[in-house]
Structure formats: C-alpha cells, structure tokens
gemmi code that builds the backbone of each chain (N, CA, C; Angstrom):
import gemmi

chains = {
    "A": [
        ("UNK", (19.015, -1.881, -8.779), (18.802, -1.058, -7.589), (17.308, -0.761, -7.429)),
        ("UNK", (16.797, -0.920, -6.194), (15.399, -0.629, -5.939), (15.173, 0.870, -6.034)),
        ("UNK", (13.973, 1.257, -6.506), (13.635, 2.681, -6.554), (13.501, 3.284, -5.165)),
        ("UNK", (13.004, 2.497, -4.236), (12.812, 2.946, -2.857), (13.439, 1.925, -1.925)),
        ("UNK", (14.296, 2.377, -1.047), (14.967, 1.504, -0.088), (14.451, 1.831, 1.317)),
        ("UNK", (14.057, 0.783, 2.026), (13.582, 0.947, 3.397), (14.090, -0.220, 4.219)),
        ("UNK", (14.705, 0.079, 5.350), (15.216, -0.962, 6.236), (14.027, -1.729, 6.810)),
        ("UNK", (13.953, -3.041, 6.564), (12.786, -3.803, 7.013), (12.724, -4.056, 8.510)),
        ("UNK", (13.837, -3.758, 9.210), (13.871, -4.033, 10.643), (14.052, -5.533, 10.892)),
        ("UNK", (13.474, -6.092, 11.978), (12.513, -5.418, 12.856), (13.188, -4.431, 13.810)),
        ("UNK", (12.403, -3.456, 14.238), (12.858, -2.433, 15.161), (12.056, -2.567, 16.453)),
        ("UNK", (12.750, -2.678, 17.570), (12.101, -2.860, 18.862), (12.560, -1.753, 19.796)),
        ("UNK", (11.620, -1.005, 20.395), (11.966, 0.115, 21.256), (11.118, 0.054, 22.521)),
        ("UNK", (11.569, 0.682, 23.611), (10.747, 0.755, 24.821), (9.706, 1.855, 24.680)),
        ("UNK", (8.623, 1.689, 25.398), (7.566, 2.695, 25.403), (8.142, 4.059, 25.794)),
        ("UNK", (7.706, 5.104, 25.092), (8.180, 6.448, 25.378), (9.368, 6.875, 24.542)),
        ("UNK", (9.976, 5.954, 23.824), (11.150, 6.277, 23.007), (10.741, 7.096, 21.781)),
        ("UNK", (11.719, 7.794, 21.235), (11.527, 8.458, 19.940), (11.964, 7.478, 18.855)),
        ("UNK", (11.076, 7.278, 17.886), (11.347, 6.333, 16.806), (11.638, 7.104, 15.530)),
        ("UNK", (12.649, 6.672, 14.815), (12.982, 7.271, 13.523), (12.926, 6.199, 12.449)),
        ("UNK", (12.074, 6.402, 11.470), (11.939, 5.479, 10.346), (12.334, 6.226, 9.079)),
        ("UNK", (13.041, 5.539, 8.182), (13.628, 6.245, 7.041), (13.462, 5.482, 5.740)),
        ("UNK", (13.456, 6.252, 4.656), (13.491, 5.683, 3.316), (14.387, 6.544, 2.441)),
        ("UNK", (15.090, 5.912, 1.535), (15.834, 6.626, 0.503), (15.264, 6.231, -0.853)),
        ("UNK", (15.435, 7.098, -1.821), (14.885, 6.808, -3.141), (15.829, 7.309, -4.218)),
        ("UNK", (15.615, 6.830, -5.421), (16.536, 7.183, -6.499), (15.874, 8.036, -7.587)),
        ("UNK", (14.561, 8.058, -7.654), (13.856, 8.758, -8.725), (13.632, 10.224, -8.348)),
        ("UNK", (14.341, 11.140, -8.994), (14.237, 12.559, -8.644), (12.889, 13.159, -9.047)),
        ("UNK", (12.076, 12.416, -9.796), (10.756, 12.917, -10.191), (9.722, 12.804, -9.069)),
        ("UNK", (10.027, 12.064, -8.033), (9.066, 11.904, -6.940), (8.816, 13.251, -6.266)),
        ("UNK", (7.530, 13.572, -6.108), (7.145, 14.848, -5.503), (6.245, 14.646, -4.281)),
        ("UNK", (5.555, 13.514, -4.237), (4.589, 13.244, -3.180), (5.118, 12.102, -2.336)),
        ("UNK", (5.060, 12.273, -1.021), (5.666, 11.309, -0.110), (4.662, 10.967, 0.982)),
        ("UNK", (4.459, 9.681, 1.171), (3.449, 9.210, 2.109), (4.035, 8.199, 3.079)),
        ("UNK", (3.456, 8.143, 4.231), (3.725, 7.076, 5.189), (2.409, 6.377, 5.489)),
        ("UNK", (2.427, 5.075, 5.359), (1.282, 4.241, 5.693), (1.637, 3.384, 6.907)),
        ("UNK", (0.641, 3.104, 7.726), (0.805, 2.209, 8.861), (-0.072, 0.986, 8.600)),
        ("UNK", (0.500, -0.188, 8.829), (-0.233, -1.434, 8.591), (-0.150, -2.312, 9.824)),
        ("UNK", (-1.287, -2.473, 10.483), (-1.365, -3.395, 11.595), (-1.493, -4.811, 11.057)),
        ("UNK", (-1.137, -5.771, 11.919), (-1.206, -7.167, 11.532), (-2.620, -7.539, 11.090)),
        ("UNK", (-2.720, -8.216, 9.969), (-3.995, -8.696, 9.406), (-4.929, -7.556, 9.003)),
        ("UNK", (-4.347, -6.392, 8.704), (-5.128, -5.252, 8.232), (-4.488, -4.687, 6.974)),
        ("UNK", (-5.244, -3.840, 6.242), (-4.657, -3.139, 5.120), (-3.913, -1.900, 5.582)),
        ("UNK", (-3.045, -1.351, 4.743), (-2.338, -0.114, 5.106), (-3.320, 1.047, 5.264)),
        ("UNK", (-3.016, 1.954, 6.207), (-3.809, 3.176, 6.371), (-2.874, 4.369, 6.250)),
        ("UNK", (-3.327, 5.388, 5.532), (-2.521, 6.572, 5.309), (-2.326, 7.314, 6.622)),
        ("UNK", (-1.063, 7.565, 6.945), (-0.703, 8.217, 8.203), (-0.286, 9.669, 7.975)),
        ("UNK", (0.603, 9.868, 7.027), (1.121, 11.206, 6.753), (1.289, 11.366, 5.243)),
        ("UNK", (1.093, 12.591, 4.768), (1.200, 12.887, 3.342), (1.897, 14.228, 3.204)),
        ("UNK", (2.992, 14.256, 2.448), (3.784, 15.474, 2.302), (4.059, 15.718, 0.832)),
        ("UNK", (3.956, 16.964, 0.441), (4.293, 17.328, -0.930), (5.630, 18.068, -0.907)),
        ("UNK", (6.550, 17.613, -1.746), (7.869, 18.225, -1.920), (8.658, 18.216, -0.608)),
        ("UNK", (9.600, 19.086, -0.453), (10.481, 19.068, 0.713), (9.834, 19.765, 1.903)),
        ("UNK", (10.361, 19.473, 3.095), (9.899, 20.155, 4.297), (9.430, 19.190, 5.352)),
        ("UNK", (8.862, 19.746, 6.396), (8.369, 18.979, 7.540), (6.857, 19.101, 7.650)),
        ("UNK", (6.256, 18.074, 8.197), (4.831, 18.114, 8.505), (4.608, 17.401, 9.818)),
        ("UNK", (3.870, 18.026, 10.711), (3.653, 17.459, 12.041), (2.174, 17.188, 12.247)),
        ("UNK", (1.909, 16.040, 12.888), (0.528, 15.687, 13.222), (0.561, 14.925, 14.528)),
        ("UNK", (0.307, 15.640, 15.609), (0.350, 15.005, 16.925), (1.745, 14.518, 17.250)),
        ("UNK", (1.878, 13.232, 17.524), (3.183, 12.672, 17.881), (4.017, 12.319, 16.651)),
        ("UNK", (3.481, 12.511, 15.476), (4.152, 12.108, 14.248), (4.671, 13.326, 13.478)),
        ("UNK", (5.915, 13.204, 12.990), (6.502, 14.240, 12.147), (7.110, 13.573, 10.923)),
        ("UNK", (6.727, 14.072, 9.748), (7.304, 13.577, 8.494), (8.260, 14.630, 7.963)),
        ("UNK", (9.420, 14.174, 7.524), (10.425, 15.074, 6.939), (10.794, 14.580, 5.555)),
        ("UNK", (10.963, 15.521, 4.638), (11.400, 15.191, 3.281), (12.603, 16.061, 2.948)),
        ("UNK", (13.672, 15.428, 2.506), (14.853, 16.126, 2.033), (15.087, 15.680, 0.595)),
        ("UNK", (14.568, 16.444, -0.341), (14.664, 16.041, -1.745), (16.088, 16.123, -2.259)),
        ("UNK", (16.894, 17.004, -1.697), (18.280, 17.110, -2.177), (19.062, 15.838, -1.874)),
        ("UNK", (18.712, 15.204, -0.759), (19.380, 13.950, -0.383), (18.570, 12.725, -0.773)),
        ("UNK", (17.367, 12.947, -1.307), (16.458, 11.845, -1.661), (16.246, 10.944, -0.439)),
        ("UNK", (15.771, 11.576, 0.623), (15.693, 10.920, 1.923), (14.442, 11.413, 2.632)),
        ("UNK", (13.623, 10.477, 3.128), (12.458, 10.874, 3.900), (12.464, 10.147, 5.234)),
        ("UNK", (11.866, 10.783, 6.234), (11.849, 10.223, 7.582), (10.475, 10.387, 8.209)),
        ("UNK", (10.172, 9.476, 9.105), (8.987, 9.596, 9.961), (9.474, 9.455, 11.399)),
        ("UNK", (9.157, 10.465, 12.216), (9.512, 10.421, 13.624), (8.242, 10.211, 14.449)),
        ("UNK", (8.349, 9.330, 15.430), (7.252, 9.101, 16.360), (7.756, 9.458, 17.749)),
        ("UNK", (7.143, 10.471, 18.361), (7.524, 10.870, 19.719), (6.685, 10.117, 20.736)),
        ("UNK", (7.248, 9.911, 21.927), (6.509, 9.262, 23.011), (5.788, 8.012, 22.478)),
        ("UNK", (6.560, 7.108, 21.913), (5.969, 5.933, 21.266), (5.157, 5.103, 22.268)),
        ("UNK", (4.086, 4.506, 21.760), (3.156, 3.721, 22.551), (3.077, 2.294, 22.000)),
        ("UNK", (2.714, 1.340, 22.837), (2.543, -0.035, 22.324), (1.573, -0.099, 21.145)),
        ("UNK", (0.592, 0.807, 21.116), (-0.368, 0.823, 20.003), (0.260, 1.279, 18.691)),
        ("UNK", (1.493, 1.795, 18.743), (2.210, 2.165, 17.518), (2.870, 0.957, 16.868)),
        ("UNK", (2.841, -0.177, 17.531), (3.459, -1.391, 16.985), (2.735, -1.795, 15.703)),
        ("UNK", (3.458, -1.773, 14.612), (2.877, -2.019, 13.293), (4.017, -2.029, 12.287)),
        ("UNK", (3.677, -2.281, 11.036), (4.639, -2.111, 9.944), (4.384, -0.760, 9.285)),
        ("UNK", (5.440, 0.005, 9.096), (5.327, 1.334, 8.507), (5.903, 1.296, 7.085)),
        ("UNK", (5.079, 1.703, 6.141), (5.449, 1.680, 4.736), (5.623, 3.101, 4.230)),
        ("UNK", (6.764, 3.383, 3.590), (6.864, 4.656, 2.894), (6.393, 4.444, 1.453)),
        ("UNK", (5.863, 5.504, 0.870), (5.390, 5.430, -0.522), (5.604, 6.791, -1.152)),
        ("UNK", (5.792, 6.805, -2.448), (6.026, 8.065, -3.127), (5.567, 7.987, -4.571)),
        ("UNK", (5.305, 9.160, -5.142), (4.878, 9.198, -6.534), (5.354, 10.497, -7.172)),
        ("UNK", (5.421, 10.442, -8.503), (5.758, 11.640, -9.274), (4.496, 12.449, -9.496)),
        ("UNK", (4.617, 13.623, -10.005), (3.458, 14.494, -10.196), (3.033, 14.474, -11.652)),
        ("UNK", (1.810, 14.902, -11.890), (1.325, 15.059, -13.241), (0.648, 13.827, -13.763)),
        ("UNK", (-0.201, 14.009, -14.743), (-0.979, 12.915, -15.321), (-0.078, 11.883, -15.986)),
        ("UNK", (1.088, 12.315, -16.493), (1.950, 11.375, -17.187), (2.543, 10.334, -16.257)),
        ("UNK", (2.475, 10.619, -14.965), (3.012, 9.640, -14.018), (2.065, 8.482, -13.817)),
        ("UNK", (0.876, 8.600, -14.346), (-0.102, 7.535, -14.129), (-0.566, 7.529, -12.688)),
        ("UNK", (-0.926, 6.380, -12.210), (-1.488, 6.287, -10.865), (-0.577, 5.485, -9.962)),
        ("UNK", (0.672, 5.456, -10.265), (1.568, 4.525, -9.584), (2.151, 5.130, -8.314)),
        ("UNK", (1.954, 4.409, -7.204), (2.686, 4.678, -5.976), (3.800, 3.655, -5.905)),
        ("UNK", (4.995, 4.084, -5.551), (6.110, 3.170, -5.341), (6.340, 3.048, -3.849)),
        ("UNK", (6.276, 1.822, -3.371), (6.356, 1.559, -1.934), (7.728, 1.046, -1.548)),
        ("UNK", (8.101, 1.335, -0.302), (9.215, 0.653, 0.322), (8.753, -0.686, 0.852)),
        ("UNK", (9.699, -1.454, 1.319), (9.415, -2.814, 1.786), (8.643, -2.822, 3.107)),
        ("UNK", (8.737, -1.717, 3.857), (8.081, -1.654, 5.164), (9.044, -1.945, 6.294)),
        ("UNK", (8.903, -1.216, 7.403), (9.695, -1.455, 8.615), (8.761, -1.924, 9.710)),
        ("UNK", (9.074, -3.092, 10.276), (8.251, -3.638, 11.352), (8.718, -3.054, 12.679)),
        ("UNK", (7.816, -2.366, 13.374), (8.124, -1.705, 14.639), (7.370, -2.360, 15.778)),
        ("UNK", (8.072, -2.633, 16.872), (7.446, -3.107, 18.114), (7.810, -2.148, 19.223)),
        ("UNK", (6.805, -1.633, 19.925), (7.016, -0.771, 21.082), (6.657, -1.579, 22.318)),
        ("UNK", (7.644, -1.802, 23.166), (7.464, -2.661, 24.341), (7.029, -1.862, 25.560)),
        ("UNK", (5.999, -2.348, 26.263), (5.526, -1.614, 27.456), (6.586, -1.612, 28.560)),
    ],
    "B": [
        ("UNK", (-21.733, -0.397, 6.056), (-20.322, -0.613, 5.747), (-19.662, 0.721, 5.428)),
        ("UNK", (-18.438, 0.863, 5.882), (-17.695, 2.075, 5.596), (-16.360, 1.725, 4.977)),
        ("UNK", (-15.755, 2.712, 4.304), (-14.411, 2.517, 3.775), (-14.380, 1.533, 2.628)),
        ("UNK", (-13.367, 0.712, 2.626), (-13.149, -0.273, 1.577), (-13.261, -1.671, 2.190)),
        ("UNK", (-14.144, -2.471, 1.634), (-14.324, -3.832, 2.138), (-13.873, -4.844, 1.101)),
        ("UNK", (-13.390, -5.988, 1.578), (-12.940, -7.049, 0.683), (-13.456, -8.384, 1.184)),
        ("UNK", (-13.874, -9.221, 0.255), (-14.290, -10.581, 0.579), (-13.748, -11.541, -0.468)),
        ("UNK", (-13.425, -12.779, -0.091), (-13.323, -13.232, 1.300), (-12.069, -12.687, 1.964)),
        ("UNK", (-11.959, -12.836, 3.255), (-10.742, -12.397, 3.939), (-9.632, -13.437, 3.818)),
        ("UNK", (-10.022, -14.684, 3.709), (-9.054, -15.767, 3.549), (-9.550, -16.706, 2.459)),
        ("UNK", (-8.607, -17.240, 1.680), (-8.974, -18.148, 0.596), (-7.862, -19.157, 0.378)),
        ("UNK", (-8.247, -20.427, 0.341), (-7.320, -21.500, 0.001), (-7.839, -22.144, -1.275)),
        ("UNK", (-6.991, -22.261, -2.264), (-7.438, -22.851, -3.518), (-6.346, -23.711, -4.145)),
        ("UNK", (-6.796, -24.704, -4.887), (-5.876, -25.530, -5.628), (-5.513, -24.873, -6.945)),
        ("UNK", (-4.492, -25.380, -7.585), (-3.990, -24.744, -8.811), (-4.987, -24.849, -9.957)),
        ("UNK", (-5.947, -25.770, -9.873), (-6.908, -25.904, -10.979), (-8.224, -25.183, -10.707)),
        ("UNK", (-8.344, -24.588, -9.521), (-9.609, -23.927, -9.169), (-9.760, -22.585, -9.869)),
        ("UNK", (-11.020, -22.120, -9.871), (-11.329, -20.750, -10.280), (-12.051, -20.079, -9.122)),
        ("UNK", (-11.588, -18.923, -8.742), (-12.210, -18.173, -7.661), (-12.175, -16.688, -8.011)),
        ("UNK", (-12.949, -15.908, -7.252), (-12.961, -14.464, -7.464), (-12.842, -13.731, -6.142)),
        ("UNK", (-12.082, -12.652, -6.153), (-11.993, -11.745, -5.018), (-12.870, -10.531, -5.311)),
        ("UNK", (-13.509, -10.026, -4.240), (-14.408, -8.887, -4.415), (-13.966, -7.728, -3.551)),
        ("UNK", (-14.080, -6.535, -4.100), (-13.770, -5.317, -3.373), (-14.917, -4.329, -3.583)),
        ("UNK", (-15.289, -3.632, -2.526), (-16.320, -2.601, -2.622), (-15.880, -1.378, -1.827)),
        ("UNK", (-15.992, -0.205, -2.438), (-15.635, 1.017, -1.712), (-16.883, 1.876, -1.516)),
        ("UNK", (-16.977, 2.439, -0.312), (-18.138, 3.233, 0.094), (-17.738, 4.689, 0.307)),
        ("UNK", (-16.724, 5.136, -0.439), (-16.144, 6.459, -0.225), (-16.464, 7.437, -1.358)),
        ("UNK", (-17.188, 6.987, -2.350), (-17.499, 7.865, -3.477), (-16.323, 8.118, -4.398)),
        ("UNK", (-15.311, 7.254, -4.323), (-14.132, 7.409, -5.178), (-14.399, 6.903, -6.592)),
        ("UNK", (-13.530, 7.286, -7.516), (-13.708, 6.844, -8.906), (-12.484, 6.152, -9.475)),
        ("UNK", (-11.506, 5.858, -8.639), (-10.354, 5.072, -9.066), (-10.183, 3.912, -8.093)),
        ("UNK", (-9.894, 2.730, -8.627), (-9.704, 1.543, -7.790), (-8.474, 0.782, -8.251)),
        ("UNK", (-7.852, 0.087, -7.296), (-6.553, -0.535, -7.537), (-6.522, -1.940, -6.937)),
        ("UNK", (-5.777, -2.827, -7.579), (-5.409, -4.107, -6.980), (-3.900, -4.122, -6.768)),
        ("UNK", (-3.491, -4.538, -5.541), (-2.098, -4.705, -5.192), (-1.860, -6.139, -4.704)),
        ("UNK", (-0.628, -6.586, -4.863), (-0.181, -7.852, -4.281), (0.879, -7.535, -3.234)),
        ("UNK", (0.711, -8.112, -2.041), (1.695, -7.919, -0.976), (2.256, -9.273, -0.558)),
        ("UNK", (3.530, -9.482, -0.847), (4.223, -10.706, -0.465), (5.207, -10.388, 0.648)),
        ("UNK", (5.537, -11.414, 1.407), (6.476, -11.227, 2.518), (7.808, -10.704, 1.998)),
        ("UNK", (8.366, -9.744, 2.721), (9.696, -9.201, 2.442), (9.787, -8.486, 1.091)),
        ("UNK", (8.646, -8.131, 0.522), (8.657, -7.406, -0.755), (7.737, -6.200, -0.665)),
        ("UNK", (8.037, -5.143, -1.419), (7.130, -3.980, -1.430), (5.794, -4.331, -2.085)),
        ("UNK", (4.790, -3.538, -1.781), (3.514, -3.694, -2.461), (3.716, -3.565, -3.961)),
        ("UNK", (3.084, -4.495, -4.699), (3.187, -4.477, -6.149), (1.845, -4.081, -6.746)),
        ("UNK", (1.822, -2.988, -7.478), (0.601, -2.579, -8.153), (0.303, -3.562, -9.282)),
        ("UNK", (-0.939, -4.030, -9.342), (-1.337, -4.979, -10.395), (-2.178, -4.282, -11.460)),
        ("UNK", (-3.271, -3.676, -11.039), (-4.211, -3.061, -11.980), (-4.740, -1.751, -11.412)),
        ("UNK", (-5.080, -0.835, -12.337), (-5.704, 0.424, -11.966), (-6.926, 0.635, -12.855)),
        ("UNK", (-8.023, 1.064, -12.238), (-9.228, 1.444, -12.967), (-9.593, 2.870, -12.607)),
        ("UNK", (-9.843, 3.672, -13.639), (-10.360, 5.021, -13.464), (-11.719, 5.099, -14.162)),
        ("UNK", (-12.737, 5.483, -13.419), (-14.093, 5.544, -13.981), (-14.428, 4.256, -14.732)),
        ("UNK", (-14.157, 3.130, -14.127), (-14.445, 1.781, -14.646), (-13.554, 1.369, -15.811)),
        ("UNK", (-12.665, 2.223, -16.283), (-11.795, 1.872, -17.399), (-10.412, 1.475, -16.869)),
        ("UNK", (-9.909, 0.349, -17.366), (-8.580, -0.072, -16.929), (-7.543, 0.853, -17.543)),
        ("UNK", (-6.748, 1.473, -16.706), (-5.734, 2.404, -17.193), (-4.329, 1.896, -16.968)),
        ("UNK", (-4.192, 0.825, -16.220), (-2.863, 0.286, -16.007), (-2.938, -1.205, -15.723)),
        ("UNK", (-2.081, -1.936, -16.384), (-1.894, -3.366, -16.158), (-0.391, -3.553, -16.028)),
        ("UNK", (0.046, -3.844, -14.819), (1.477, -3.858, -14.546), (2.088, -5.206, -14.895)),
        ("UNK", (1.935, -5.606, -16.163), (2.520, -6.868, -16.654), (2.102, -8.056, -15.798)),
        ("UNK", (0.833, -8.090, -15.476), (0.315, -9.166, -14.631), (-0.039, -10.375, -15.497)),
        ("UNK", (0.305, -11.577, -15.056), (-0.039, -12.782, -15.843), (-1.538, -12.888, -16.080)),
        ("UNK", (-1.892, -13.510, -17.187), (-3.301, -13.576, -17.585), (-4.141, -14.462, -16.673)),
        ("UNK", (-3.510, -15.210, -15.783), (-4.290, -16.011, -14.833), (-4.993, -15.114, -13.803)),
        ("UNK", (-4.641, -13.844, -13.786), (-5.348, -12.843, -12.997), (-6.158, -11.973, -13.954)),
        ("UNK", (-7.461, -11.903, -13.730), (-8.325, -11.165, -14.644), (-9.195, -10.202, -13.847)),
        ("UNK", (-8.981, -8.882, -13.978), (-9.778, -7.931, -13.220), (-11.077, -7.599, -13.924)),
        ("UNK", (-12.034, -7.134, -13.123), (-13.311, -6.678, -13.661), (-13.806, -5.530, -12.802)),
        ("UNK", (-14.267, -4.461, -13.438), (-14.762, -3.298, -12.703), (-16.106, -2.895, -13.299)),
        ("UNK", (-17.209, -3.446, -12.784), (-18.524, -3.163, -13.364), (-19.016, -1.738, -13.106)),
        ("UNK", (-18.565, -1.120, -12.028), (-18.924, 0.275, -11.727), (-17.855, 0.852, -10.804)),
        ("UNK", (-17.968, 2.115, -10.496), (-16.902, 2.792, -9.733), (-16.777, 2.305, -8.301)),
        ("UNK", (-17.767, 1.564, -7.822), (-17.740, 1.120, -6.424), (-17.285, -0.312, -6.249)),
        ("UNK", (-17.253, -1.085, -7.327), (-16.963, -2.512, -7.205), (-15.791, -2.908, -8.108)),
        ("UNK", (-14.981, -3.793, -7.570), (-13.826, -4.299, -8.311), (-13.667, -5.770, -7.984)),
        ("UNK", (-13.435, -6.572, -9.011), (-13.242, -8.003, -8.818), (-11.878, -8.402, -9.363)),
        ("UNK", (-11.354, -9.484, -8.810), (-10.157, -10.108, -9.363), (-10.456, -11.586, -9.521)),
        ("UNK", (-10.574, -12.019, -10.774), (-10.875, -13.418, -11.070), (-9.568, -14.195, -11.191)),
        ("UNK", (-9.543, -15.334, -10.528), (-8.317, -16.131, -10.427), (-8.534, -17.498, -11.063)),
        ("UNK", (-7.598, -17.948, -11.868), (-7.692, -19.306, -12.423), (-6.313, -19.861, -12.719)),
        ("UNK", (-6.174, -21.130, -12.501), (-4.905, -21.866, -12.688), (-3.733, -21.123, -12.076)),
        ("UNK", (-3.892, -20.760, -10.803), (-2.810, -20.052, -10.125), (-1.673, -20.992, -9.756)),
        ("UNK", (-0.546, -20.380, -9.407), (0.648, -21.103, -8.999), (0.895, -20.866, -7.505)),
        ("UNK", (1.612, -21.766, -6.844), (1.900, -21.559, -5.415), (2.565, -20.206, -5.128)),
        ("UNK", (3.377, -19.705, -6.057), (4.039, -18.414, -5.817), (3.076, -17.233, -5.873)),
        ("UNK", (1.824, -17.493, -6.244), (0.802, -16.447, -6.222), (0.202, -16.268, -4.824)),
        ("UNK", (0.579, -17.129, -3.906), (0.106, -16.985, -2.524), (0.610, -15.669, -1.966)),
        ("UNK", (-0.307, -14.853, -1.441), (0.049, -13.509, -0.976), (-1.188, -12.863, -0.375)),
        ("UNK", (-1.018, -11.650, 0.095), (-2.146, -10.813, 0.522), (-2.509, -9.909, -0.657)),
        ("UNK", (-3.760, -9.974, -1.086), (-4.220, -9.144, -2.196), (-5.043, -7.998, -1.629)),
        ("UNK", (-4.571, -6.794, -1.912), (-5.166, -5.596, -1.349), (-5.860, -4.787, -2.440)),
        ("UNK", (-7.023, -4.296, -2.098), (-7.761, -3.389, -2.954), (-7.642, -1.987, -2.347)),
        ("UNK", (-7.583, -0.979, -3.187), (-7.543, 0.404, -2.706), (-8.402, 1.270, -3.615)),
        ("UNK", (-8.768, 2.436, -3.105), (-9.527, 3.384, -3.926), (-9.036, 4.797, -3.630)),
        ("UNK", (-9.309, 5.683, -4.585), (-8.962, 7.096, -4.408), (-9.813, 7.903, -5.368)),
        ("UNK", (-9.743, 9.202, -5.235), (-10.298, 10.059, -6.273), (-9.307, 10.055, -7.426)),
        ("UNK", (-9.803, 10.033, -8.635), (-8.918, 10.089, -9.795), (-8.115, 11.374, -9.731)),
        ("UNK", (-6.823, 11.285, -9.951), (-5.947, 12.446, -9.859), (-5.406, 12.666, -8.459)),
        ("UNK", (-5.880, 11.884, -7.504), (-5.387, 11.971, -6.126), (-4.874, 10.615, -5.676)),
        ("UNK", (-4.070, 9.994, -6.542), (-3.598, 8.647, -6.214), (-2.702, 8.645, -4.995)),
        ("UNK", (-2.242, 9.850, -4.560), (-1.372, 9.876, -3.391), (-2.127, 9.502, -2.128)),
        ("UNK", (-3.428, 9.711, -2.114), (-4.216, 9.403, -0.922), (-5.145, 8.241, -1.227)),
        ("UNK", (-4.590, 7.062, -1.193), (-5.357, 5.857, -1.441), (-5.808, 5.251, -0.115)),
        ("UNK", (-6.990, 4.699, -0.141), (-7.556, 4.041, 1.035), (-7.632, 2.553, 0.733)),
        ("UNK", (-7.068, 1.756, 1.646), (-6.947, 0.331, 1.417), (-8.016, -0.454, 2.165)),
        ("UNK", (-8.375, -1.578, 1.569), (-9.181, -2.564, 2.266), (-8.309, -3.456, 3.126)),
        ("UNK", (-8.922, -4.395, 3.867), (-8.154, -5.261, 4.766), (-7.400, -6.374, 4.056)),
        ("UNK", (-7.713, -6.601, 2.793), (-7.001, -7.612, 2.033), (-7.642, -8.986, 2.080)),
        ("UNK", (-7.296, -9.799, 1.097), (-7.640, -11.225, 1.067), (-6.341, -12.004, 1.136)),
        ("UNK", (-6.228, -12.852, 2.163), (-5.045, -13.704, 2.302), (-5.276, -14.955, 1.465)),
        ("UNK", (-4.486, -15.111, 0.411), (-4.661, -16.217, -0.536), (-3.552, -17.239, -0.382)),
        ("UNK", (-3.932, -18.481, -0.295), (-2.971, -19.586, -0.271), (-3.296, -20.523, -1.424)),
        ("UNK", (-2.326, -20.739, -2.298), (-2.494, -21.633, -3.441), (-1.711, -22.908, -3.170)),
        ("UNK", (-2.431, -24.023, -3.177), (-1.790, -25.308, -2.868), (-1.447, -26.076, -4.141)),
    ],
}
model = gemmi.Model(1)
for chain_id, residues in chains.items():
    chain = gemmi.Chain(chain_id)
    for i, (resn, *xyz) in enumerate(residues, 1):
        res = gemmi.Residue()
        res.name, res.seqid = resn, gemmi.SeqId(i, " ")
        for name, pos in zip(("N", "CA", "C"), xyz):
            atom = gemmi.Atom()
            atom.name, atom.element = name, gemmi.Element(name[0])
            atom.pos, atom.b_iso = gemmi.Position(*pos), 0.0
            res.add_atom(atom)
        chain.add_residue(res)
    model.add_chain(chain)
structure = gemmi.Structure()
structure.add_model(model)
structure.setup_entities()
C-alpha cells in the first residue's frame, strides 16, 4: 500500500468551476501537509502549507486537513485556465528523527478549459 | 539569477557516457536535495545534504554519485546509466529543519539511450 494516495486524473473542468483535489495517507505521524503546483516543463512550486488539522485559505485556494480521516484537500474557487497544471500533495512527520523526507502523492493533472 | 537553477535542462546520453548535472541555489539555504520524477510515479527522494554533509541516501544505485562542495551548489554525477534511469531530475533547497518548505529548480530532463 502506498503511503500517500492521490488520484492522478486527468481532471478537466470549465473555467469558473470549483475544483477539489484530494489525497489520503496511511502514516499517522504526518504533521505537515503541503500542496505543490507543477506547470509543464517546470519544477514544483509550493502553493499551500498547513500544519496539523484545520483549514488554510489563500486567495482562491483553500487547503483542508482532516487528520482523523487521514485526508487532505485543496479547493480552487473560480478556476482559471492559468490553474492548469499538475498538483502534488506532500507530507512529512515532525521532529529531527523524521529526517528530511517529504512523501509525495503521484500528482493530479488539472486542465481548466476557457 | 534567482531561486534554484539547474543545468543542463535537457540531456541525452548513452549507457557508457559520464555526465554531470548541476544545481545552484540563490536563496541562502543550507539544505539541498536531489529527486527523481518519473511518469505516473511520485517524486522519489534520492539524496539530502545539510551544511554540505550527506544526511540521506535513499538506496540509490552507485551509478548516481552526488557532490556538494558548498551550501549553494549540488552536483549529480552520472555514469553507466540504464534506460530506466530516464526521468526528470529535480534539485530542491530549504533551510535545515524546514524541509516542509522546499524550493525546486526546473529540473533536468534526462534520456538514456
């Protein structure tokens, strides 16, 4: 079983739609949860960073973490064609003993159609 | 230059060649990472350096040899690679202890023939 499960898509939505991207995980030690966005032929860029459970909002983006269900989500409101990219979830445990390891999901490819 | 840069951006090599990938970060970070990104697979951490010291080697074959001469530069030396090593190789950096916020370079697209 993979430590982090993410539906690879592809996901295609019309402009203006609300997009929901999700990841599930199995390691209860994970405390830090990240979403990266990767455009074609580019490296991933950090989009959202959340510690422990709860919600975090940044403009049109909202990250949710439900540690009891081991489930994280990224919502994109009023999606734009410029949001078309692959979205990667990533997570890590806390403390020095965890080393420097981020565990990534496979990535979900999103296309927003004008 | 800003952020994390990688050269070359594209590389084609035969299985008997020796080549090197270069990464440079301009962010004042002290931890650097090499990742492998293959199609339909999650990013795979290969190596981690903290303050120029290798702190993690994720069971990477010896045909990949990292080098970190200082906190700003990271190399990945390649020799006798296999076709299955074809992938996007990504470099990242962060402050030590803040691995959650890593900044990635654009990657080197490697094709092994």
